[in-house]
C-alpha positions in Angstrom: 0.2 0.2 -0.1 1.1 3.4 -0.3 1.7 5.6 2.8 3.3 9.0 3.4 6.6 8.7 5.3 10.1 10.6 6.1 13.1 9.7 7.3 14.6 12.1 9.2 13.3 16.0 10.6 12.8 18.4 8.0 11.2 20.3 5.9 8.1 19.3 3.6 11.0 18.1 1.1 11.5 14.9 3.5 8.5 13.7 3.1 7.5 10.9 0.5 4.6 8.4 -0.2 6.0 5.3 -1.0 4.8 1.7 -1.2 5.3 -0.1 2.5 3.3 -3.2 3.9 0.0 -3.3 4.6 -1.5 -3.3 8.3 -2.8 -6.3 9.7 -6.0 -6.5 11.8 -4.2 -7.3 15.4 -6.1 -8.7 18.8 -8.8 -5.2 19.9 -7.2 -3.0 16.3 -9.2 -2.9 13.4 -7.9 -1.7 9.1 -9.4 1.0 8.0 -9.6 1.6 4.3 -8.7 6.1 4.2 -11.0 7.9 2.3 -10.2 11.2 4.1 -7.1 12.4 6.1 -6.8 15.6 7.6 -3.3 17.5 7.6 -2.6 19.7 10.9 0.2 22.3 11.8 0.9 20.1 14.6 2.3 17.1 11.9 4.6 20.2 11.0 6.0 20.1 14.9 6.8 16.8 14.4 8.0 17.0 11.1 10.5 19.2 12.3 11.7 17.9 15.1 9.9 20.3 16.8 7.3 18.8 19.3 9.8 16.7 21.0 10.1 20.2 23.1 6.2 20.1 23.7 6.0 16.6 24.4 9.2 17.4 27.6 6.6 20.2 28.3 3.7 18.4 28.7 5.2 15.9 30.9 6.5 18.7 33.1 2.8 20.1 33.8 0.9 16.7 34.1 4.0 15.5 36.6 4.2 12.9 34.0 7.7 12.0 32.8 6.3 8.5 31.2 4.6 11.9 28.8 7.4 12.2 26.8 8.6 8.6 25.9 5.2 7.8 24.5 5.6 10.5 22.3 9.5 10.0 21.2 10.1 9.3 17.2 11.1 6.6 15.5 11.9 6.5 11.7 10.9 6.2 8.9 7.8 7.5 10.7 4.3 8.0 9.8 2.2 11.0 9.3 -1.7 11.6 9.9 -4.1 11.3 13.2 -7.1 12.2 12.4 -8.8 9.5 9.8 -12.2 8.1 8.1 -12.8 5.6 5.7 -14.0 1.7 5.8 -13.3 -1.1 7.8 -12.1 -3.7 5.4 -10.2 -5.9 8.4 -11.5 -7.1 12.2 -9.3 -8.5 14.9 -9.9 -10.7 17.8 -12.0 -9.2 20.4 -13.3 -6.4 18.7 -17.0 -6.8 19.0 -18.7 -3.4 18.0 -17.3 -3.3 14.1 -17.6 -5.2 11.2 -16.5 -4.9 7.7 -17.4 -2.7 5.3 -18.6 0.0 8.0 -18.3 3.7 7.4 -16.0 5.4 10.6 -14.1 7.9 11.4 -11.5 8.3 14.1 -7.3 9.1 15.5 -4.5 7.1 15.3 -1.9 8.3 17.8 0.8 6.6 16.2 0.3 9.0 13.0 -0.4 6.4 10.5 -3.5 8.1 8.9 -2.0 9.6 5.8 -1.6 6.1 4.0 -4.2 3.8 1.7 -4.8 1.6 5.0 -4.5 2.6 8.8 -5.0 -0.1 11.9 -6.5 1.9 14.5 -7.3 0.6 17.9 -11.4 -0.6 17.9 -12.0 2.4 20.5 -10.8 5.2 18.0 -13.2 5.2 16.0 -17.1 6.0 16.0 -19.9 5.1 13.1 -19.4 8.2 10.5 -23.1 9.4 9.4 -23.8 8.6 6.1 -24.6 12.5 5.4 -21.1 13.5 6.5 -18.8 13.8 3.8 -15.2 12.1 3.8 -13.6 15.3 3.9 -15.8 16.3 7.1 -14.9 12.9 8.7 -11.6 13.0 8.2 -11.0 15.8 10.3 -13.0 15.5 13.1 -10.1 15.0 16.0 -7.5 17.2 16.5 -9.1 20.8 15.5 -12.6 20.0 17.0 -11.6 18.1 20.3 -9.6 20.9 20.9 -11.8 23.8 20.7 -14.3 21.1 22.8 -11.8 20.9 25.7 -10.8 24.5 25.3 -14.4 25.5 25.5 -15.5 22.8 28.2 -11.5 24.6 30.4 -13.7 27.7 30.7 -17.0 26.9 31.1 -18.8 29.8 29.9 -22.5 30.9 31.4 -25.2 32.3 29.4 -24.4 36.0 28.6 -20.7 36.3 29.6 -18.5 37.2 26.8 -15.3 34.9 25.4 -12.9 35.9 23.6 -11.1 33.3 20.9 -7.8 34.7 19.1 -7.2 32.8 15.6 -10.9 32.6 16.0 -11.1 31.9 11.6 -9.1 28.9 12.1 -9.5 25.3 11.9 -9.6 25.6 16.0 -11.0 28.8 16.5 -13.6 28.7 14.0 -15.1 25.4 16.2 -14.2 27.4 19.3 -16.7 29.8 18.5 -19.7 28.0 17.7 -19.0 25.8 20.8 -19.0 29.0 22.9 -22.1 30.6 21.6 -23.9 26.7 22.2 -23.2 27.7 25.6 -25.0 31.1 25.7 -22.0 33.2 25.8 -21.3 36.5 23.9 -18.1 35.3 21.3 -15.3 37.6 20.6 -13.7 36.2 17.4 -10.4 37.7 17.2 -9.1 37.5 12.8 -8.8 39.5 10.0 -11.1 41.9 8.7 -12.1 40.0 6.0 -12.8 37.1 8.5 -15.7 39.7 9.5 -18.7 38.5 8.1 -18.1 34.7 8.5 -17.7 35.8 12.6 -21.0 38.0 12.2 -22.7 34.2 10.7 -21.3 32.5 13.4 -23.2 34.4 15.6 -19.9 36.4 16.6 -18.9 39.7 17.6 -15.4 40.5 14.8 -12.7 42.4 16.3 -9.8 42.6 14.2 -6.1 41.5 15.8 -3.0 43.6 15.9 -2.2 47.4 17.5 -5.5 48.7 19.8 -6.9 45.1 19.4 -7.6 45.0 23.8 -9.2 48.2 23.6 -11.4 47.4 20.4 -12.0 43.9 22.5 -13.2 46.6 25.7 -15.1 48.3 23.7 -17.3 45.1 21.4 -17.8 44.1 25.3 -18.2 46.7 27.2 -15.2 46.4 29.3 -17.0 43.0 30.6 -14.8 39.7 29.2 -15.1 36.6 31.3 -13.5 34.1 29.6 -10.5 33.9 26.9 -9.6 31.0 24.3 -6.1 31.5 22.9 -5.4 28.6 19.9 -3.3 30.8 17.9 0.0 32.1 20.7 2.1 34.6 19.9 1.7 36.3 22.6 -2.5 35.9 23.3 -2.6 35.1 27.1 -0.6 38.5 27.7 -3.5 40.5 26.4 -6.2 37.9 28.1 -4.5 39.3 31.2 -4.7 42.8 30.2 -8.1 42.1 29.3 -8.9 41.1 33.3 -9.7 38.1 32.9 -7.7 35.4 35.7 -5.6 32.6 34.8 -8.3 30.1 35.6 -10.5 31.3 32.8 -8.0 31.2 30.1 -6.7 28.1 28.2 -3.9 27.9 25.4 -3.9 25.3 23.3 0.2 26.3 22.1 1.8 28.8 24.4 3.2 25.4 26.9 4.9 28.2 29.0 2.2 30.1 30.0 0.8 27.0 31.3 4.0 26.6 33.5 3.6 29.8 34.5 0.6 29.6 35.8 -1.0 32.3 33.5 -3.2 30.3 31.6 -4.3 27.1 31.5 -3.8 24.0 28.7 -6.1 21.3 27.6 -6.6 20.1 24.0 -7.2 17.5 22.0 -5.9 14.6 24.6 -8.5 16.3 27.2 -11.9 16.2 25.1 -13.1 12.8 26.5 -11.5 10.4 23.3 -14.5 8.4 21.9 -17.6 9.5 23.8 -16.1 13.6 22.9 -15.7 12.7 19.6 -19.2 11.3 19.2 -21.1 14.3 20.7 -18.9 16.9 18.1 -20.3 14.0 15.4 -24.0 14.6 16.6 -23.9 18.3 16.3 -22.5 17.9 13.3 -25.2 15.3 12.0 -27.6 17.6 13.4 -27.0 20.5 11.2 -25.5 22.2 14.8 -21.6 22.6 14.4 -19.9 23.4 11.1 -16.2 22.1 10.5 -15.2 23.8 7.2 -12.8 22.2 4.6 -10.5 24.5 2.9 -8.5 22.1 0.5 -8.2 18.7 -0.7 -5.2 17.2 -2.3 -4.3 14.2 -3.5 -1.7 11.4 -1.3 0.5 12.4 -3.6 0.3 16.2 -3.2 1.0 16.0 1.0 4.5 18.4 0.0 1.6 20.6 -1.4 -0.5 20.2 0.9 1.7 21.0 4.0 2.9 24.2 2.0 -1.0 25.5 2.7 -1.2 24.5 6.1 1.7 26.1 6.8 0.6 29.2 5.6 -1.5 29.7 9.0 -4.9 31.2 6.5 -6.7 28.3 5.2 -9.5 29.5 6.6 -10.1 25.6 7.8 -9.4 21.9 7.0 -7.1 20.9 4.3 -7.6 17.4 4.1 -5.6 14.5 2.0 -7.3 12.3 0.0 -5.4 8.3 -0.7 
């Protein structure tokens, strides 16, 4: 089968699509024929060798030294966490899946960008018939980070929540989930995304110089919580706006979390398959939009990640094996 592989850390040029041995359905696992697999910014950090620093910081935060070794890299390495496809083989002990089932979920072993992937049975949920493969293959990393972030700051009805990077893949879901809680949401984003924020029921505010004053004006100087999906000093902005550390969540600023200036919960804290099913149900009911900005063939994986690196996609970039 074909799969994305790389032999050492580097830029997109280290990525190749190679013929590799097909996985087998060992006990507790199923093999999925991949129909769609999202490309995420986190994959770039892993490929460039930057993620090991983040894993070490997360281990320090959690107090579990084993967190870092569990995530350590071996080469040749694969890519891809989000995935969606059809079950083609079922291992011993798997009771809830049958060959032909359409599923979506995730792999912690970074093997989703391939024609086939072996996945623990508990990392999958049923794909709704009306959900596109592109959305199904994008449901884990970004939407789950948004879910965890919103739950971490617990917005109350009528309370104002600011979301940085509000038009990004995580931010746009966080905006919607925070609005569902009854909160007033301020979306920090570029001017070109303001109409999109309004359609989602958020108050758009342009980021950059003067953003604190613009946020205060939009909120009537009453801001209760802050969700940082971007980094780049937004935790400092949250404090400038008077938000207490316990009501700030960042998904990227580990140093702010270590210093006690913010919480840092994300994808892995959103409840696994249970949290994923909640999000899938919202999408299926038409109550949550997970935007897809573009699709690429597996062979065009380098170009796909050049697009992801621009950080202005406005939605998920998805690989189609």
